[in-house]
Each structure stands twice: as structure tokens, then as C-alpha cells.
NUFISE-520735 format. One record per residue (C-alpha): x negated, y negated, z negated. Coordinates in pm, whole numbers, plus 50000, padded with zeros to 5 digits. Each point is the difference from the previous one (the first is absolute). Example, Ala and Ser with C-alpha at 12.3 -4.5 7.8 and 13.67 -1.06 7.14 Angstrom:
BEGIN
487705045049220
498634965650066
This chain:
BEGIN
732724228192267
496784997450215
501625020250261
502964976649993
497624975850152
498755016250306
502975018150142
500674969250237
496065001450109
499274961749879
496195008149961
497444975949806
499364966950217
496424996850138
498184968350032
499454995450348
496014998649913
500505036649923
502115011950308
498725020250271
499194977250335
501595004450282
498385021550272
502875009150259
503424991350044
501105031349905
499124988349606
501394962550069
503545014250115
500495022049707
503385011449885
502734972049856
499415022249692
496594996349970
499844962950091
502724992249721
497125008049753
497654978050099
500024965049967
499794981250325
499534964349888
502644987450258
498254977850259
496634999549749
497685015150263
499774990450389
497385028850067
499195031449805
496864985949875
498445038950002
500715001150383
498035017850172
499784973650228
498434979949811
496625019150015
496604997950154
499915036050109
498405012249748
503405012249817
499594971749707
502144964049953
499044971150080
500854971249906
501884977050259
500254959649964
503274982250137
497614986050287
499785032850140
496645006449894
498795028649823
496995008549678
497675025050031
500975015149729
500015037050051
502595011549683
498495039850070
496584991749811
499685015349662
500184983049720
500774962349895
499744986749621
503044980949853
497934975349896
498704992550365
503785000150106
500894973349716
496764976450145
501545003750305
503324989749891
498974967049883
497684990750273
502885005650241
502174979449776
497644969649998
499045010650391
503804993750104
499994965649861
502655011149723
501544969949780
498964998849591
503765012549951
499385028950214
496565007349862
501145003049663
503165026550117
497325018850111
497424997449770
502295010549729
500715034150145
496425008050082
498664989049669
502985032149843
497905020850286
496704990049874
501055004349645
501195034450063
497275010950254
497454994149682
501065020749833
498515036849945
503265016050088
501424977850278
503685000350119
499995003350338
503704997750049
499994968249775
497264984750218
501585006650289
503264982349937
498084972849911
498514996750329
503285002250208
501214973549788
496854979450099
500095007650351
504164991050046
498964968949868
496864991550236
502285012350285
502464977449948
497954968549973
498515010850348
503295003150180
501354965149832
496964986450154
499955019150377
503635001450023
499795035250004
500295032949877
496655006049849
499125034149800
496654996950029
498645005949626
502855024449967
498555020550278
496515001049857
501075012749693
501855022950105
497905017550189
497305003849761
502125014949726
500025028150286
495835001349953
498065010749715
500194970549787
498395002549606
502314985349779
496894990249750
498404968250108
495875000250060
499834965950208
496335016150094
501695023350173
501034982750374
501145017550316
499004977950269
502505020550227
502654986449827
498904958349944
503004982250067
499004982150350
501874971650165
499034982050335
497144976050009
501274965250082
497684992950264
498845037850140
503335017449932
497835029249857
501405017949753
497714991749672
500745010649559
502064966249866
496344996349839
498084990450309
503404984950187
500274970549757
497634976949797
501554997949586
501214963350051
501465011650333
502005026949852
502914978249836
500344979950337
500015021650287
502675026550094
500075034150209
499044990950412
503155004850198
501584992250322
502414979849817
498194974249784
500904982949714
499504985349659
501535016449691
503114988949861
499694977249731
501505012649635
502934979350034
500325019450375
499985035149863
503005013050037
502205004749661
501155032549849
503215011350120
503244993849755
502275032849930
501535012250278
503734989150065
502185024550261
501184969650264
502915027450114
502764993449744
501935033650017
495595013649874
500344974649736
503555001949887
499895034049917
496584995949811
501624977149796
502955015949896
497285033849951
498204976649767
503224989849819
501565039349979
496045009749863
499894974649718
503615008649908
499235042049993
502005008850232
497675025550207
501925009850264
501304969150128
496874987649965
498165025650250
502484995450248
499804963450023
496495005050019
500525024950290
502284978250204
496834974749976
497485026150078
502205016150305
500594962450142
496194994249925
499275033250247
502134994050242
498604963150057
496345003349982
499944981449695
497065020449801
499454975549708
504095000949926
499435043550000
496944995849757
502144980649784
503195021549992
497555032550040
498264989749639
503104988849865
501555033650033
496915017349827
500184982849771
504065008949895
498925036850063
496914993849817
502124995949720
502255024950060
497255023149957
500755013550311
495804999450112
500045015250329
502514968350167
498524978649794
496575009250168
501845004350360
500964962649978
497174987649810
497475016650310
503104982250241
499164964049849
496564998350026
499565011550352
502554980650155
498894963949804
497244978950147
500304983949603
496915013449838
501414985949664
503245025950068
497515028550145
497924998949688
503205000949772
501775027350197
496515021550001
499844989549596
503055016349940
499255032650152
496775001149814
501955000249712
502175026250040
497015025350117
498614982049690
503215001849768
499415045950137
496605001049915
499105005650375
496584981649992
498465002350327
503654982750198
499934974449738
496464990750010
500164995150365
503554977149943
498664981849790
496604990350201
501984992850310
502064975349778
497064988349852
499034994650383
503254980550130
500064978249616
496514987150139
501194994850358
502654978949862
497634980449700
502575016049738
497785004849730
502225007549740
501495031750227
496435012450001
499374997249635
502805019049936
499095031250258
496555003249878
501134998649621
502195027850065
497155016850171
498184994249639
503105012749780
499875035450278
496265005549927
500654988149619
502905032250033
497465020450115
497414988549730
497404990350256
498394973449790
497834984850289
502824993650217
502034985249767
497694974749928
498784996450319
503654987850161
501144979249722
496784981950043
500984992650348
503294992349915
499224975049745
497634985750249
502594995650234
502544990349715
497384971749914
500154986050324
503724991249989
499124971549697
503475019749883
499565003049616
503265021749990
498565021850255
497045002249863
501655006349641
502115027950179
496735020450130
497314997149693
503355011949806
500535033150268
496205004249978
500164998649604
502935027450060
497605022350225
496544997849830
502605014049686
500785029150163
496885008350049
498354995749628
498174969450097
501434980149723
497574971149945
500244987750321
503735003250009
500294976849708
498204971850169
502555006850312
502524993949765
498464967549883
499184985650326
503535006450108
501344980749719
497504971550022
501344998350344
503495003449933
499534972049682
498934973550325
503925003250152
503044991549895
500245026649682
502984983249914
501425019950237
501135036749828
499135021150312
496174984849919
500464999949607
501295035150005
496885009350214
497474987749748
501725019149737
500165030750188
495874996650000
499564992149638
502695032149955
497445016850252
496894992449868
501625008049600
500155038650134
496275000250131
499004988549660
502065023449812
498205031550216
497024984049893
500825002349682
500384963849932
503424987949806
499254970649889
499534979850344
502335025450106
502974983749764
498474963150098
500655008350334
503475013350005
500704972349742
498974974050295
502435018850219
503064997749743
499174964349957
500204992950423
503315019050011
501814988249745
498374958850148
502435012550300
502785011949806
499475040050118
501145014249678
500405036550174
496524998350058
498654987649701
501775027349837
498275023850173
496284984749837
501514998249696
500515036250014
496935001850103
498504980949733
502045018749723
498105039250157
496344986849921
């Protein structure tokens, strides 16, 4: 089963921070086949952040600001602690005059990274993913403010990832060479942010540039793009027909329609439409269990589109394929990549799902520590959605995985909390009621495992009552049979 995937040479996606620096034209001009296996993030980088043209002559990397000035950071130095990076990141957000809504978004990701860094064995990839998300938010703000593409923060983070970073937080460790530096307003001298701005000035000042201007107000911030709709009528009609055929369970006709849309999109250079058509084809082949073809089209979708939500969905779908065939490392790489793009798209639900899937994989390997760790991250992000349905689903899934690793008491707690979240929604909805009943049923099974038959019966009776309230006679009969066997 494993070998059915790799003959088409679709390799695991490697997030940008793990890719090697491009140091020569030969490295930049890879074969078209290799290029197909990497994420180019179309139009996302005006320059290569690892290009030696940004070097200070010491084979290190220096931060370049929108006005062309370079910092004095020599990235060839030894080691920097994650606590210093997080502190500088927060100061950077303040120093460039970020409005409160931007500060809040950035702080959300930095808080997740900081929480992880305080653990005994912090997860490097999880911290990096959150830092990348935060850097994207700041760079978007700078770009809007200066009306010029900026990747100041992302370049700094990417360069740091190439170095020896200690991901276990130690606020007492400071490496002067890694301090973020900005131009002094009066002298132009590059100084650490802490020396550059007084605390009361930090919210008000922006990075000095040749084209100065005030930061846009909250009302002027660019609104998130809506779902992409192709303007070409041929593409649009083919996509509509494909979806109709797919809904009617006519996969062959659906594939023909989506292929027409795909070919047309490629011919006119509509990369977002190419991504949509590729993703739809991937779903059909995935449903048919044709994994090599599904991977091929998912891969094409995430490479082609500029829509981070679609990138996240395509990478998540690829991760699930590797997960299903128990290909651990490729699945992990794709899940983390999906989390990264979902973060850039501010898609909290997608992040919680991917983190939960990672936790489930660890549970299947009976890795209790990582099961707890990733469900803790999933729960933290789920809380930010303020959506009781999402929280109910995540807590229920956590209970399932904890039951697998015999963490029965905490599994019971998660089922209870899940039901409490669901109870705050419209429990008259059949699907919500069934999910609550399932929680009671699964809790009863744990009670039986623990030898508490009285409590197990009580829980099953509650599940049966819920099923009868929504007239689900079939499910109620299943519960009744379980009660009879106790």
C-alpha cells in the first residue's frame, strides 16, 4: 500500500523554514519535476530571504528594511534563545506602530509559541509554525502602511530558523548579535528596539522609511478576500457542472468537467482556478481510493493557488492520506504545513482539526505525552473560535484518544466538557443531540472498563433518552441492547 504512493514521486511537503538556502543559480533552477514538489507560494516573495546578496560579507544574513538599510545582525553567530526571539517579536510589533487589532492577532500566536517553549520538551515545529503566522500578519501590516511589499519580519524569522535556536525558554539568556535593530529616528544609527523607542512612544511610532505615512486605521485595514470566483465563463461553467456531477455521484462526468476547467485555467494562467479544479479532482480520486492520483491533484492545487485556505485544505487532505496508510513522517509534515497556511488565513477551525489529527496519530502510537500536548494546543485554539460546536467536537475527540491510551479519568472529563459545550448550542438539532448521546455512550464504555456498572447503566440510559427525544429509534435500540448485556 505504501509503495502505491511514491512511484509518482510526490515527496512530503517541506515548509519554507526547513528548505535549504539557495546559494547559486543551479540551485534556483531545479528540474521542473523537483520544482513541482515544492511550495512556491506564488508572488509571496519578492526576494529570496536566504540570498547571499543580503549578507554582510561574513556568510551571515542581515535584516533589510523597506528603506534599504540593513541591520547589524550577524546570523552566523552561535545560539539564540526562543525567549529573546519572542520578546523582540513583541517589541517589533509595537515599534512599527501596529494598531491594537494587529497586536492582538500577533500576541495570539506568540502566546501559543511561548506556552510551548515553557514545556520541558518543547515542539520545535509548533513554535516555528506560530512564529511564521505572526510574521505574516506583521509583514502584511507593514506592506499596507508603506504601500510597498515587505517581508522584513518573515526574513528575520527565516534567517533565525537557519541558526541554533534553543527552543526551551530561558529569558536570562541574551545574545546581543541577534537583537532586532531599527534605524534611530535622529541619527539613523541601527539600535536595538529597546534603545530606539521609549515605552510611551512604542505604540505611536512607525519604522523610518523614505516614504513616510501614518498607519491605516482599523477601518482602513484590508478586508479578507472572499472565496475566489473565476471570471472566465468556460472555467466557471465547467466547475459548476463538475460539482453537480460529483453531488449526483457521477464521478466520471465530474472528472471530465473538472479536467476541462483545469486545462482552461492553465491555458489562461488563472492559478486560483487551477487550484480549485485540482482540489476537486483530488477529492474524487480520494473517494475512489486512487491515492496516487489524489495526491497528484492535491499537490497541484496547493502549488497553484494563492488562497491560503485552499492550500491548507489541499495539504490537510494529503496529510490524511499519509495518515490513513500509516506513513507517519509525511503525514506530520503535511499536517504542520496545513496548520501554517491555515494560520495565515486565520482559519482557526482548520488548525484545531489538524492539531487533533496529529494528536490522534500519537495516540495510535501510544505516545501519551504528545497526545496530551497536541490536544492541549487544539483546545487552546478551539477556545478562540468561541464556537461551542467546534469546542464540543474537539473535546469529544480528545476523550476518544485519551481512552485509546487508557487515560480513562481524563477521557471522562473530556466527554463531560464536550457535552457541556454541545448543551450551549441548539440541542434540538439532530446531529448535536446524537453527538451528546455518543459522549454518554462512550463514557459508559469507560465506566464498564473501570468496573462501575451502575454508573455505566445511568450513562447509557441518558444516551437512550436523548435518542428517543429526537425519534432516533434505531440508535435507541442499539443502546437498549447494550443495557440488556450489562
